[in-house]
Z-matrix of the N, CA and C atoms (Angstrom, degrees):
N
C 1 1.426
C 2 1.524 1 110.75
N 3 1.309 2 113.89 1 -34.65
C 4 1.453 3 119.12 2 -179.84
C 5 1.518 4 111.13 3 -69.42
N 6 1.330 5 117.57 4 -33.30
C 7 1.463 6 120.95 5 -179.71
C 8 1.525 7 111.65 6 -69.73
N 9 1.331 8 117.60 7 -33.74
C 10 1.458 9 119.49 8 178.91
C 11 1.520 10 111.97 9 -68.36
N 12 1.322 11 117.78 10 -31.09
C 13 1.457 12 121.18 11 177.65
C 14 1.514 13 109.57 12 -69.34
N 15 1.342 14 116.66 13 -39.91
C 16 1.455 15 121.11 14 179.10
C 17 1.527 16 110.44 15 -64.49
N 18 1.345 17 116.64 16 -42.14
C 19 1.466 18 119.91 17 -179.97
C 20 1.526 19 110.50 18 -63.89
N 21 1.301 20 117.19 19 -38.18
C 22 1.449 21 120.90 20 -179.57
C 23 1.517 22 110.37 21 -68.02
N 24 1.303 23 118.00 22 -44.91
C 25 1.460 24 120.04 23 179.64
C 26 1.523 25 110.76 24 -69.22
N 27 1.311 26 118.85 25 -32.86
C 28 1.467 27 121.39 26 176.66
C 29 1.526 28 110.24 27 -69.05
N 30 1.302 29 116.68 28 -38.74
C 31 1.466 30 120.54 29 177.44
C 32 1.518 31 111.38 30 -65.74
N 33 1.316 32 115.74 31 -39.30
C 34 1.462 33 119.93 32 178.26
C 35 1.522 34 110.26 33 -66.10
N 36 1.295 35 116.92 34 -39.67
C 37 1.467 36 120.55 35 179.43
C 38 1.532 37 110.29 36 -65.49
N 39 1.323 38 116.77 37 -40.79
C 40 1.469 39 120.17 38 179.12
C 41 1.527 40 110.51 39 -66.04
N 42 1.308 41 117.09 40 -39.85
C 43 1.455 42 121.19 41 177.98
C 44 1.526 43 111.12 42 -64.63
N 45 1.328 44 116.47 43 -39.35
C 46 1.460 45 120.40 44 178.47
C 47 1.521 46 110.87 45 -64.79
N 48 1.328 47 117.45 46 -39.24
C 49 1.467 48 121.45 47 179.11
C 50 1.530 49 110.13 48 -65.76
N 51 1.313 50 117.79 49 -42.10
C 52 1.468 51 121.82 50 179.55
C 53 1.524 52 110.20 51 -63.44
N 54 1.330 53 117.14 52 -43.26
C 55 1.461 54 120.81 53 179.25
C 56 1.522 55 111.34 54 -64.67
N 57 1.326 56 117.94 55 -38.48
C 58 1.461 57 120.97 56 176.75
C 59 1.523 58 111.33 57 -64.36
N 60 1.321 59 117.20 58 -40.50
C 61 1.469 60 120.69 59 178.36
C 62 1.527 61 111.05 60 -64.88
N 63 1.312 62 116.78 61 -41.35
C 64 1.467 63 120.09 62 178.34
C 65 1.521 64 111.29 63 -64.38
N 66 1.319 65 117.00 64 -41.96
C 67 1.463 66 120.54 65 179.09
C 68 1.519 67 110.78 66 -65.70
N 69 1.325 68 117.08 67 -38.14
C 70 1.465 69 120.35 68 179.84
C 71 1.528 70 111.12 69 -66.58
N 72 1.336 71 118.82 70 -40.27
C 73 1.473 72 120.39 71 179.37
C 74 1.516 73 110.62 72 -70.25
N 75 1.326 74 118.10 73 -36.35
C 76 1.460 75 120.18 74 177.45
C 77 1.517 76 110.50 75 -67.36
N 78 1.322 77 117.53 76 -38.50
C 79 1.454 78 121.33 77 179.16
C 80 1.529 79 110.80 78 -68.02
N 81 1.309 80 117.16 79 -35.19
C 82 1.467 81 120.92 80 -179.45
C 83 1.524 82 110.88 81 -69.79
N 84 1.310 83 119.04 82 -28.72
C 85 1.474 84 122.48 83 -178.16
C 86 1.524 85 113.21 84 -80.18
N 87 1.329 86 118.56 85 -25.75
C 88 1.464 87 120.64 86 -178.41
C 89 1.512 88 109.79 87 -76.86
N 90 1.371 89 117.26 88 142.07
C 91 1.458 90 119.21 89 179.80
C 92 1.522 91 109.96 90 -69.75
N 93 1.317 92 117.01 91 155.43
C 94 1.457 93 118.57 92 -179.48
C 95 1.515 94 110.72 93 -65.32
N 96 1.313 95 115.40 94 142.43
C 97 1.461 96 120.55 95 -178.94
C 98 1.517 97 109.07 96 -74.88
N 99 1.331 98 114.57 97 142.51
C 100 1.457 99 118.96 98 178.13
C 101 1.512 100 108.73 99 -102.12
N 102 1.298 101 114.89 100 154.25
C 103 1.446 102 119.20 101 178.26
C 104 1.519 103 108.78 102 -76.12
N 105 1.347 104 117.91 103 151.66
C 106 1.458 105 119.65 104 178.67
C 107 1.522 106 110.75 105 -60.73
N 108 1.330 107 115.93 106 137.50
C 109 1.458 108 121.71 107 178.27
C 110 1.518 109 113.07 108 92.64
N 111 1.327 110 118.40 109 -5.97
C 112 1.464 111 120.47 110 177.60
C 113 1.509 112 109.04 111 -113.24
N 114 1.322 113 116.87 112 155.28
C 115 1.467 114 121.57 113 178.24
C 116 1.509 115 108.51 114 -106.86
N 117 1.328 116 117.28 115 143.15
C 118 1.455 117 119.64 116 179.18
C 119 1.517 118 109.75 117 -69.36
N 120 1.329 119 116.87 118 157.37
C 121 1.464 120 119.41 119 178.68
C 122 1.521 121 110.03 120 -66.12
N 123 1.360 122 118.78 121 147.18
C 124 1.463 123 120.89 122 -178.60
C 125 1.521 124 111.35 123 -69.05
N 126 1.332 125 115.09 124 153.60
C 127 1.457 126 120.95 125 178.14
C 128 1.516 127 109.11 126 -71.61
N 129 1.324 128 114.85 127 164.67
C 130 1.463 129 119.33 128 -179.18
C 131 1.525 130 110.20 129 -62.16
N 132 1.339 131 117.40 130 134.65
C 133 1.460 132 122.07 131 177.79
C 134 1.512 133 113.52 132 79.24
N 135 1.321 134 117.80 133 10.45
C 136 1.460 135 120.89 134 -178.25
C 137 1.521 136 108.37 135 -120.68
N 138 1.353 137 118.29 136 135.00
C 139 1.455 138 119.79 137 -179.30
C 140 1.525 139 110.27 138 -69.43
N 141 1.341 140 117.42 139 151.65
C 142 1.469 141 119.01 140 179.52
C 143 1.520 142 110.99 141 -67.54
N 144 1.348 143 116.15 142 151.16
C 145 1.462 144 121.56 143 -179.07
C 146 1.515 145 109.62 144 -74.31
N 147 1.327 146 115.31 145 145.58
C 148 1.454 147 120.31 146 178.67
C 149 1.522 148 109.81 147 -72.38
N 150 1.312 149 116.55 148 164.75
C 151 1.458 150 122.93 149 -179.58
C 152 1.529 151 110.02 150 -62.22
N 153 1.321 152 118.78 151 128.78
C 154 1.459 153 122.76 152 176.47
C 155 1.534 154 113.94 153 87.83
N 156 1.337 155 118.37 154 -4.98
C 157 1.464 156 121.26 155 179.62
C 158 1.521 157 108.91 156 -104.59
N 159 1.331 158 114.90 157 149.60
C 160 1.456 159 118.90 158 175.35
C 161 1.520 160 108.31 159 -86.07
N 162 1.301 161 117.35 160 140.53
C 163 1.470 162 119.08 161 -177.83
C 164 1.527 163 110.71 162 -70.45
N 165 1.325 164 116.29 163 151.27
C 166 1.449 165 122.83 164 179.66
C 167 1.517 166 108.53 165 -94.51
N 168 1.326 167 115.17 166 131.94
C 169 1.457 168 118.93 167 179.48
C 170 1.517 169 109.58 168 -72.21
N 171 1.329 170 118.23 169 143.29
C 172 1.465 171 120.25 170 179.80
C 173 1.525 172 110.64 171 -69.38
N 174 1.331 173 115.64 172 148.25
C 175 1.457 174 122.17 173 179.62
C 176 1.522 175 108.55 174 -85.93
N 177 1.336 176 118.55 175 130.88
C 178 1.461 177 119.98 176 178.89
C 179 1.528 178 110.94 177 -60.48
N 180 1.326 179 115.35 178 153.57
C 181 1.462 180 120.30 179 -179.68
C 182 1.529 181 110.18 180 -65.32
N 183 1.325 182 116.00 181 144.43
C 184 1.457 183 121.64 182 178.63
C 185 1.512 184 113.62 183 90.59
N 186 1.334 185 118.48 184 -6.31
C 187 1.457 186 121.80 185 178.64
C 188 1.521 187 108.21 186 -109.49
N 189 1.330 188 115.53 187 126.26
C 190 1.456 189 120.89 188 -179.54
C 191 1.521 190 109.06 189 -108.91
N 192 1.316 191 116.88 190 130.42
C 193 1.460 192 121.54 191 179.19
C 194 1.518 193 108.17 192 -110.65
N 195 1.328 194 115.79 193 124.47
C 196 1.461 195 120.76 194 175.32
C 197 1.512 196 107.22 195 -115.27
N 198 1.300 197 116.27 196 126.27
C 199 1.451 198 120.53 197 -177.49
C 200 1.518 199 110.34 198 -102.36
N 201 1.325 200 116.11 199 145.68
C 202 1.451 201 121.55 200 173.97
C 203 1.516 202 115.34 201 79.01
N 204 1.323 203 118.68 202 8.16
C 205 1.459 204 119.24 203 -179.57
C 206 1.517 205 111.42 204 -81.31
N 207 1.334 206 118.71 205 -33.44
C 208 1.466 207 121.56 206 179.83
C 209 1.512 208 111.40 207 70.80
N 210 1.312 209 115.93 208 -177.01
C 211 1.448 210 122.26 209 179.94
C 212 1.510 211 108.91 210 -132.49
N 213 1.304 212 116.70 211 134.73
C 214 1.459 213 121.11 212 178.62
C 215 1.519 214 108.45 213 -126.30
N 216 1.328 215 115.52 214 126.15
C 217 1.451 216 121.21 215 -178.97
C 218 1.519 217 109.39 216 -94.50
N 219 1.318 218 117.15 217 129.18
C 220 1.459 219 121.64 218 176.26
C 221 1.520 220 107.84 219 -105.59
N 222 1.330 221 116.56 220 116.46
C 223 1.463 222 121.61 221 -172.00
C 224 1.524 223 112.29 222 -70.50
N 225 1.324 224 118.32 223 -44.80
C 226 1.474 225 123.20 224 -177.89
C 227 1.528 226 111.44 225 50.81
N 228 1.347 227 116.01 226 44.43
C 229 1.456 228 120.50 227 176.07
C 230 1.521 229 114.12 228 87.80
N 231 1.332 230 117.53 229 -2.37
C 232 1.462 231 120.53 230 -179.97
C 233 1.517 232 109.81 231 -101.74
N 234 1.326 233 115.88 232 163.36
C 235 1.456 234 121.20 233 176.48
C 236 1.522 235 108.71 234 -74.32
N 237 1.320 236 116.10 235 140.40
C 238 1.452 237 121.33 236 178.88
C 239 1.525 238 109.12 237 -74.29
N 240 1.327 239 120.10 238 117.09
C 241 1.465 240 120.89 239 -176.72
C 242 1.519 241 113.13 240 -71.36
N 243 1.337 242 118.20 241 -11.82
C 244 1.452 243 121.35 242 -178.35
C 245 1.530 244 112.27 243 -92.16
N 246 1.335 245 118.36 244 -1.20
C 247 1.459 246 122.56 245 178.85
C 248 1.523 247 108.14 246 -103.22
N 249 1.321 248 116.95 247 133.65
C 250 1.452 249 121.87 248 -178.17
C 251 1.519 250 111.30 249 -64.43
N 252 1.314 251 116.93 250 138.95
C 253 1.463 252 121.63 251 177.40
C 254 1.523 253 111.12 252 -72.77
N 255 1.313 254 117.35 253 -21.00
C 256 1.465 255 120.89 254 -178.58
C 257 1.527 256 111.67 255 -73.14
N 258 1.326 257 118.21 256 -17.46
C 259 1.458 258 120.46 257 -178.17
C 260 1.518 259 113.02 258 -76.19
N 261 1.291 260 118.65 259 -21.85
C 262 1.457 261 121.32 260 -177.06
C 263 1.515 262 109.92 261 107.56
N 264 1.309 263 116.29 262 159.85
C 265 1.454 264 119.59 263 -173.85
C 266 1.518 265 112.20 264 -90.37
N 267 1.326 266 118.16 265 -44.16
C 268 1.463 267 120.86 266 -173.14
C 269 1.521 268 113.87 267 -98.49
N 270 1.305 269 118.47 268 17.87
C 271 1.453 270 120.65 269 -176.42
C 272 1.525 271 109.23 270 -87.34
N 273 1.322 272 116.48 271 121.57
C 274 1.455 273 122.91 272 177.09
C 275 1.518 274 108.91 273 -130.44
N 276 1.314 275 117.45 274 151.01
C 277 1.456 276 118.38 275 176.52
C 278 1.520 277 111.18 276 -64.86
N 279 1.357 278 118.61 277 151.11
C 280 1.458 279 120.89 278 -175.51
C 281 1.521 280 113.67 279 -63.31
N 282 1.332 281 119.56 280 -26.52
C 283 1.456 282 120.03 281 -177.53
C 284 1.528 283 112.70 282 -74.07
N 285 1.336 284 118.80 283 -13.87
C 286 1.458 285 121.81 284 179.37
C 287 1.534 286 110.72 285 -88.51
N 288 1.312 287 117.52 286 -27.25
C 289 1.468 288 121.95 287 -176.57
C 290 1.525 289 111.32 288 -78.29
N 291 1.337 290 116.54 289 152.44
C 292 1.463 291 119.44 290 174.67
C 293 1.526 292 110.69 291 -69.69
N 294 1.322 293 117.40 292 158.53
C 295 1.473 294 119.28 293 -178.53
C 296 1.529 295 111.56 294 -74.85
N 297 1.323 296 115.54 295 160.11
C 298 1.462 297 121.37 296 174.97
C 299 1.514 298 112.77 297 81.65
N 300 1.327 299 114.74 298 -159.16
C 301 1.460 300 122.06 299 -177.03
C 302 1.530 301 111.99 300 -64.67
N 303 1.325 302 117.62 301 -29.22
C 304 1.460 303 121.46 302 -179.44
C 305 1.527 304 112.40 303 -68.11
N 306 1.316 305 118.20 304 -16.25
C 307 1.452 306 121.78 305 -179.96
C 308 1.512 307 113.97 306 -101.94
N 309 1.333 308 118.49 307 9.87
C 310 1.461 309 121.63 308 -178.19
C 311 1.519 310 111.08 309 -110.52
N 312 1.321 311 114.97 310 143.80
C 313 1.457 312 121.09 311 176.41
C 314 1.523 313 109.67 312 -78.37
N 315 1.316 314 115.98 313 155.63
C 316 1.464 315 121.11 314 179.61
C 317 1.531 316 110.55 315 -61.79
N 318 1.305 317 117.05 316 -38.28
C 319 1.471 318 119.60 317 -179.18
C 320 1.518 319 112.18 318 -71.03
N 321 1.324 320 119.24 319 -16.42
C 322 1.459 321 122.15 320 -178.51
C 323 1.526 322 113.38 321 -87.67
N 324 1.318 323 118.67 322 -20.29
C 325 1.467 324 121.48 323 -175.98
C 326 1.523 325 109.84 324 -95.26
N 327 1.335 326 115.15 325 158.56
C 328 1.465 327 120.03 326 176.50
C 329 1.526 328 109.23 327 -132.76
N 330 1.305 329 115.33 328 146.73
C 331 1.465 330 122.29 329 -179.96
C 332 1.519 331 108.42 330 -84.05
N 333 1.346 332 116.91 331 123.88
C 334 1.464 333 121.43 332 -177.79
C 335 1.522 334 112.90 333 -110.98
N 336 1.320 335 117.76 334 -19.23
C 337 1.465 336 118.79 335 -179.93
C 338 1.506 337 111.86 336 -173.34
N 339 1.324 338 115.34 337 165.33
C 340 1.469 339 122.97 338 176.79
C 341 1.518 340 108.38 339 -130.76
N 342 1.318 341 117.01 340 136.37
C 343 1.459 342 122.55 341 -179.97
C 344 1.520 343 107.61 342 -119.94
N 345 1.346 344 116.16 343 127.21
C 346 1.459 345 120.07 344 178.86
C 347 1.524 346 108.03 345 -95.53
N 348 1.330 347 115.49 346 126.88
C 349 1.466 348 121.80 347 178.06
C 350 1.520 349 108.77 348 -123.47
N 351 1.331 350 115.75 349 179.14
C 352 1.466 351 120.98 350 178.35
C 353 1.529 352 109.90 351 -65.05
N 354 1.325 353 117.15 352 -35.05
C 355 1.469 354 121.71 353 -178.22
C 356 1.525 355 113.27 354 -82.27
N 357 1.309 356 119.27 355 -10.19
C 358 1.466 357 122.45 356 -177.99
C 359 1.517 358 110.31 357 136.83
N 360 1.311 359 116.08 358 -155.04
C 361 1.462 360 121.12 359 -178.24
C 362 1.525 361 110.79 360 -98.35
N 363 1.336 362 114.56 361 149.78
C 364 1.458 363 122.94 362 172.93
C 365 1.527 364 106.52 363 -123.48
N 366 1.317 365 116.43 364 133.56
C 367 1.462 366 120.85 365 -179.24
C 368 1.519 367 109.71 366 -96.36
N 369 1.333 368 115.87 367 136.01
C 370 1.454 369 121.01 368 173.41
C 371 1.532 370 106.69 369 -99.57
N 372 1.344 371 114.97 370 112.44
C 373 1.458 372 122.09 371 -173.18
C 374 1.517 373 109.43 372 -114.29
N 375 1.332 374 116.14 373 133.89
C 376 1.462 375 120.61 374 175.92
C 377 1.521 376 108.48 375 -99.42
N 378 1.333 377 114.80 376 129.48
C 379 1.457 378 120.29 377 -177.53
C 380 1.510 379 112.78 378 -96.87
N 381 1.321 380 115.40 379 -174.68
C 382 1.461 381 121.80 380 -179.17
C 383 1.523 382 112.18 381 -70.71
N 384 1.323 383 117.71 382 -18.53
C 385 1.466 384 121.15 383 178.94
C 386 1.528 385 111.92 384 -89.81
N 387 1.346 386 117.36 385 12.01
C 388 1.468 387 124.67 386 -179.33
C 389 1.521 388 112.84 387 60.57
N 390 1.321 389 117.14 388 26.94
C 391 1.460 390 121.98 389 173.38
C 392 1.520 391 108.07 390 -107.22
N 393 1.336 392 115.09 391 151.91
C 394 1.458 393 120.02 392 177.42
C 395 1.515 394 109.62 393 -99.49
N 396 1.314 395 115.46 394 140.14
C 397 1.466 396 122.29 395 -179.71
C 398 1.518 397 108.67 396 -124.89
N 399 1.330 398 116.54 397 140.86
C 400 1.454 399 121.65 398 173.48
C 401 1.517 400 107.06 399 -96.57
N 402 1.331 401 116.51 400 123.33
C 403 1.459 402 121.38 401 -174.99
C 404 1.523 403 110.19 402 -127.04
N 405 1.318 404 114.92 403 143.61
C 406 1.466 405 122.21 404 177.96
C 407 1.523 406 110.29 405 -110.94
N 408 1.324 407 116.04 406 172.98
C 409 1.468 408 120.23 407 176.60
C 410 1.522 409 109.26 408 -60.06
N 411 1.329 410 115.22 409 139.25
C 412 1.457 411 120.94 410 179.88
C 413 1.517 412 114.21 411 88.83
N 414 1.329 413 117.94 412 -8.96
C 415 1.469 414 120.81 413 -179.90
C 416 1.526 415 109.67 414 -65.50
N 417 1.314 416 115.56 415 140.23
C 418 1.463 417 122.62 416 -174.11
C 419 1.525 418 112.23 417 -92.01
N 420 1.322 419 116.45 418 134.62
C 421 1.452 420 124.02 419 168.00
C 422 1.525 421 106.66 420 -111.27
N 423 1.315 422 117.36 421 179.37
C 424 1.455 423 119.23 422 -174.08
C 425 1.527 424 112.80 423 -64.87
N 426 1.326 425 117.25 424 -41.16
C 427 1.461 426 119.85 425 -176.75
C 428 1.529 427 113.13 426 -115.39
N 429 1.308 428 117.89 427 25.42
C 430 1.461 429 120.44 428 178.00
C 431 1.510 430 111.39 429 168.78
N 432 1.336 431 115.29 430 -162.99
C 433 1.463 432 119.82 431 177.44
C 434 1.529 433 109.50 432 -146.91
N 435 1.335 434 114.46 433 171.31
C 436 1.463 435 120.26 434 179.60
C 437 1.518 436 107.59 435 -85.35
N 438 1.323 437 115.92 436 120.15
C 439 1.460 438 121.00 437 -177.66
C 440 1.526 439 110.90 438 -86.06
N 441 1.334 440 116.95 439 -45.45
C 442 1.468 441 119.38 440 179.24
C 443 1.521 442 110.16 441 -155.99
N 444 1.351 443 114.34 442 154.48
C 445 1.465 444 121.78 443 176.82
C 446 1.518 445 107.07 444 -130.97
N 447 1.346 446 117.45 445 130.37
C 448 1.461 447 121.03 446 175.12
C 449 1.523 448 108.67 447 -132.62
N 450 1.337 449 117.24 448 -168.29
C 451 1.464 450 120.28 449 -174.16
C 452 1.526 451 113.85 450 -74.00
N 453 1.329 452 119.01 451 -9.94
C 454 1.469 453 120.57 452 179.84
C 455 1.523 454 113.40 453 -106.29
N 456 1.322 455 118.11 454 -24.47
C 457 1.460 456 118.67 455 -177.33
C 458 1.516 457 113.23 456 176.84
N 459 1.315 458 113.98 457 -165.58
C 460 1.457 459 122.77 458 -176.67
C 461 1.525 460 108.77 459 -122.64
N 462 1.335 461 115.81 460 139.46
C 463 1.460 462 121.49 461 175.70
C 464 1.523 463 107.62 462 -110.91
N 465 1.334 464 115.62 463 121.82
C 466 1.455 465 122.24 464 178.86
C 467 1.519 466 109.94 465 -102.63
N 468 1.313 467 116.99 466 149.74
C 469 1.464 468 122.68 467 171.80
C 470 1.527 469 106.16 468 -110.58
N 471 1.331 470 115.82 469 106.36
C 472 1.453 471 121.97 470 -174.57
C 473 1.526 472 110.77 471 -96.64
N 474 1.323 473 115.92 472 130.60
C 475 1.462 474 121.57 473 176.93
C 476 1.519 475 108.46 474 -79.74
N 477 1.329 476 116.67 475 139.21
C 478 1.457 477 122.13 476 -179.45
C 479 1.525 478 107.78 477 -115.52
N 480 1.319 479 115.66 478 124.19
C 481 1.457 480 121.31 479 -179.92
C 482 1.525 481 108.97 480 -105.07
N 483 1.324 482 115.78 481 64.62
C 484 1.458 483 121.46 482 -179.58
C 485 1.525 484 107.87 483 -128.03
N 486 1.330 485 118.29 484 113.75
C 487 1.458 486 119.71 485 -176.74
C 488 1.525 487 113.98 486 -67.54
N 489 1.326 488 118.48 487 -15.23
C 490 1.458 489 120.87 488 -179.17
C 491 1.526 490 112.90 489 -86.29
N 492 1.320 491 117.43 490 -12.47
C 493 1.473 492 120.16 491 179.74
C 494 1.516 493 110.40 492 -92.29
N 495 1.307 494 116.26 493 144.88
C 496 1.461 495 121.17 494 179.41
C 497 1.523 496 110.06 495 -77.28
N 498 1.356 497 116.23 496 -48.71
C 499 1.456 498 118.35 497 179.67
C 500 1.526 499 109.43 498 -81.41
N 501 1.314 500 116.00 499 141.84
C 502 1.463 501 121.48 500 -177.91
C 503 1.528 502 112.21 501 -100.26
N 504 1.340 503 117.76 502 -1.03
C 505 1.458 504 122.44 503 179.53
C 506 1.520 505 108.89 504 -134.79
N 507 1.339 506 115.54 505 154.08
C 508 1.454 507 120.55 506 170.40
C 509 1.522 508 108.41 507 -140.32
N 510 1.317 509 116.25 508 156.03
C 511 1.455 510 122.09 509 -179.17
C 512 1.524 511 109.22 510 -97.71
N 513 1.338 512 115.61 511 129.26
C 514 1.462 513 121.79 512 178.34
C 515 1.521 514 107.44 513 -120.67
N 516 1.333 515 117.16 514 126.40
C 517 1.460 516 121.37 515 179.63
C 518 1.525 517 109.12 516 -109.16
N 519 1.322 518 115.33 517 133.72
C 520 1.465 519 121.24 518 173.83
C 521 1.523 520 106.26 519 -123.03
N 522 1.336 521 115.43 520 122.00
C 523 1.458 522 119.85 521 -178.57
C 524 1.519 523 110.22 522 -100.75
N 525 1.319 524 114.53 523 159.59
C 526 1.457 525 120.65 524 -178.85
C 527 1.524 526 111.16 525 -69.81
N 528 1.314 527 117.12 526 -36.15
C 529 1.464 528 122.32 527 -179.70
C 530 1.528 529 108.54 528 -121.62
N 531 1.331 530 118.67 529 86.18
C 532 1.472 531 119.87 530 -177.39
C 533 1.519 532 113.79 531 -67.43
N 534 1.340 533 118.92 532 -18.37
C 535 1.461 534 121.17 533 179.18
C 536 1.515 535 110.12 534 -68.51
N 537 1.324 536 117.94 535 -33.60
C 538 1.461 537 121.40 536 -177.83
C 539 1.510 538 113.51 537 -76.69
N 540 1.340 539 117.79 538 -11.46
C 541 1.465 540 119.90 539 179.56
C 542 1.519 541 111.99 540 -62.02
N 543 1.329 542 118.15 541 -39.47
C 544 1.456 543 121.76 542 -177.48
C 545 1.527 544 112.91 543 -74.32
N 546 1.329 545 118.97 544 -16.76
C 547 1.471 546 121.69 545 -177.10
C 548 1.511 547 112.23 546 -82.74
N 549 1.285 548 119.36 547 -17.07
C 550 1.486 549 121.00 548 -176.16
C 551 1.479 550 113.18 549 -74.07
């Protein structure tokens, strides 16, 4: 019983010595603390810091720092991971879009009238700029085109830029009298 007490106290003493050695090596590696209001001496090969400026730490060898280059993400058909998904997929600022009907999203325009001609129907569409546009089948909008026009409304083919969806297009119908849609 007496030998087990000796082994325990010897083990504790050895552990204490190891911990002291570790603390001493960690203390030796840390730079000396400076008093508040004083600046540490500059490293070798580095000019001293000017009055009132904080000194710049030296860059380790093998690391190159380039300032002012910035980062530019190239999508190449993929979704930009730096843009929030909550903002929407097809939302762009107005200054990036082309002018007129070609710069408007399908969800932003409204059908105001239909004109029957010898060649077929022409849709009168009101855009976000409160102007009316006459559009025919095949006319391009920002996120799709007009697939067909008949006496009740317009069918759009909208492009979908969502990598998680299998189909890349969807059909959007806008009728001349949306109130009557619920009565059928």
